[in-house]
C-alpha positions, -999 to +999 in steps of 0.1 A: -210-627+791-246-631+783-271-605+776-283-603+813-248-601+826-241-570+807-270-556+817-264-561+851-228-548+847-239-517+831-266-511+858-237-515+884-217-488+866-244-467+858-245-444+890-208-443+895-203-429+859-229-403+864-216-391+895-182-386+884-194-368+853-212-346+874-183-338+898-160-333+867-184-309+852-189-292+887-150-286+890-149-270+854-178-249+863-162-237+894-129-228+875-150-210+849-168-189+875-133-185+892-119-171+861-148-148+852-149-133+890-113-127+885-115-106+852-144-088+865-126-079+897-094-070+875-117-050+851-134-032+878-101-025+896-088-008+863-118+011+858-114+024+894-079+029+886-086+049+853-113+068+868-094+079+901-064+088+874-089+109+854-104+126+882-068+135+896-058+147+861-092+169+858-082+186+893-048+193+884-054+210+852-081+234+871-055+238+900-036+272+902-004+270+881+031+275+897+033+314+883+042+338+907+041+369+890+025+382+856+049+368+824+046+376+792+055+347+767+060+349+731+052+317+709+062+321+672+042+309+642+049+274+633+055+259+669+038+225+673+017+213+705+048+199+722+071+229+717+044+254+728+041+231+762+078+229+767+078+268+765+053+274+786+069+248+813+101+264+807+085+298+815+069+281+848+035+290+831+027+253+841+040+225+860+041+193+833+045+198+795+030+162+794-002+172+813-006+202+788-002+177+757-029+157+773-052+183+780-050+199+743-058+165+730-086+158+755-101+192+743-091+185+707-077+219+706-045+211+689-053+227+657-065+257+672-035+271+694-024+301+680+009+319+680+014+352+696+024+373+725+008+363+756+003+379+792-003+353+819-013+362+852-001+347+885-015+311+892-032+307+858-045+271+854-039+245+826-074+253+811-071+287+814-038+286+795-053+265+769-084+289+766-059+322+763-044+302+732-076+292+717-090+327+719-056+341+705-058+371+728-025+382+724-011+413+737-018+445+716+008+472+710-001+506+696+014+530+671-002+565+671+005+587+638-004+622+645-024+643+616-001+659+592+026+638+590+042+634+558+046+596+543+079+597+547+078+606+585+051+578+589+073+554+572+101+562+596+079+558+626+068+524+615+105+513+606+114+523+640+092+503+659+108+472+672+078+452+676+070+452+639+089+427+616+101+429+581+115+453+558+094+480+543+089+471+509+059+494+499+063+530+488+028+549+494+021+581+480+019+612+497-016+613+513-021+574+510-022+568+549-048+576+573-033+589+608-047+573+635-037+547+666-031+512+651-031+482+674-011+454+664+005+421+677+043+415+682+055+399+647+034+418+626+050+430+595+057+465+586+042+462+551+012+446+566+007+479+591+013+504+560-013+483+541-038+484+566-032+525+568-039+528+531-072+505+535-082+527+562-077+559+543-096+545+512-124+533+533-128+566+550-124+586+521-151+566+500-176+568+526-172+606+531-171+614+495-205+597+490-218+622+517-202+654+499-218+689+496-233+697+461-211+720+435-176+715+454-148+725+428-131+693+434-127+669+403-119+637+424-113+620+455-073+629+449-080+666+446-102+663+481-072+646+497-050+674+484-069+703+496-075+683+531-038+682+535-036+721+533-064+724+557-049+699+579-014+721+583-031+753+582-049+746+616-047+726+646-082+739+657-107+713+654-137+740+656-123+760+629-114+732+603-147+736+584-142+772+580-108+770+569-118+746+543-148+770+533-121+800+526-102+775+502-134+761+485-145+795+477-110+807+463-109+780+441-146+787+430-134+822+421-100+808+407-081+828+431-046+814+446-047+798+475-020+814+492-013+790+519+022+792+535+027+754+540+026+745+505+056+765+498+074+751+530+065+711+515+079+725+482+114+736+501+118+709+523+094+682+516+073+688+546+102+689+572+097+718+594+113+752+580+126+763+611+122+800+604+097+823+586+092+825+549+115+847+531+100+870+505+121+853+476+105+819+486+071+834+486+077+843+448+096+811+439+085+790+410+079+758+422+048+736+417+038+740+452+038+776+456+001+782+456+012+823+460+025+814+423+004+788+408-036+788+407-054+758+417-043+730+439-007+717+441+001+685+421-001+663+452-007+665+491+016+678+514+007+655+543-013+628+554-047+644+567-071+631+593-104+620+585-118+653+604-098+674+576-112+652+551-146+657+560-142+693+565-134+696+528-160+674+517-185+695+538-171+731+545-189+758+563-213+779+547-195+810+547-184+840+521-149+840+536-120+844+514-091+852+541-079+840+573-047+852+596-036+839+628-052+859+657-027+852+686-048+824+704-039+795+681-066+801+659-075+823+629-094+855+623-116+851+592-126+879+568-148+883+537-131+914+522-093+923+517-100+954+535-111+930+567-084+910+560-056+936+562-070+948+592-069+914+609-032+913+596-022+944+612-035+931+645-018+902+640+016+922+632+011+939+668+008+909+686+040+897+670+059+927+679+045+923+715+056+889+719+091+894+706+097+922+734 
């Protein structure tokens, strides 16, 4: 074939080849566009599904839960999120453990859920449950220790409280604990509560010691607690504590014997009630706690005094009183001289005789 013929042949095929090429390219373009449209549609539907699922989950964690009445749940230390979820579902606090787990993960709260004993209200939501566990707002239990109890009596009360855990291994000294009402959560150890009581007593004493009156006949904080324990046992009338304290402070300054009946009883019973009056032989008995015999303070406190009695000893009333005796009303009659005191004693004896009739 000559050059002219080849040229004509090429020119004859030219439009056909170009058209076919464009048709194939168009077909290929349509497929690509179709695939793109398919995947975009699939992604959009998936996003809609995820969004709808997320919205439904969000509504579910805010929906009132299945709890019909107030319920208390104990979550022991060491439980994981899955175990907490199972416990809550078991106690009907929540409907689905899986939803609780998902909500905890979404809020990144897994590491902040706290063990404890919790009270859940009827209808509590999943989000509210999570907030409660994160806050650690456990149920508080209370133990009230009355002023004037011995350490042995306080330890026995702590040991008898079933809400506390663990054996008591501490041996606090007499007068080392501060009587108060203490709040604690279920599961706190008995030793931990005793330690808190000892810390509270030390902090109270340190604070009051700094503001004490000048020239007190007390060498140290320990002596202040000893005298406060005597004041605590001598009167339950708040308004006269500082005056009772003043009597003992004045007697110490004059090196007079304190002559306090509760000290004798402590020497006889260790602080347990005597159940009767003191005998003359006991008033003369040679014991380290008989302040009718010894001079100065006994060797240890005779109970655990409250803050008010400690404060009364460190800031006693300004008075010259040296004596006091019961007055028949629950309080005491005070006197500066033995003569005045003897007259007060006679009146008290008369009241006693009238009461026995």
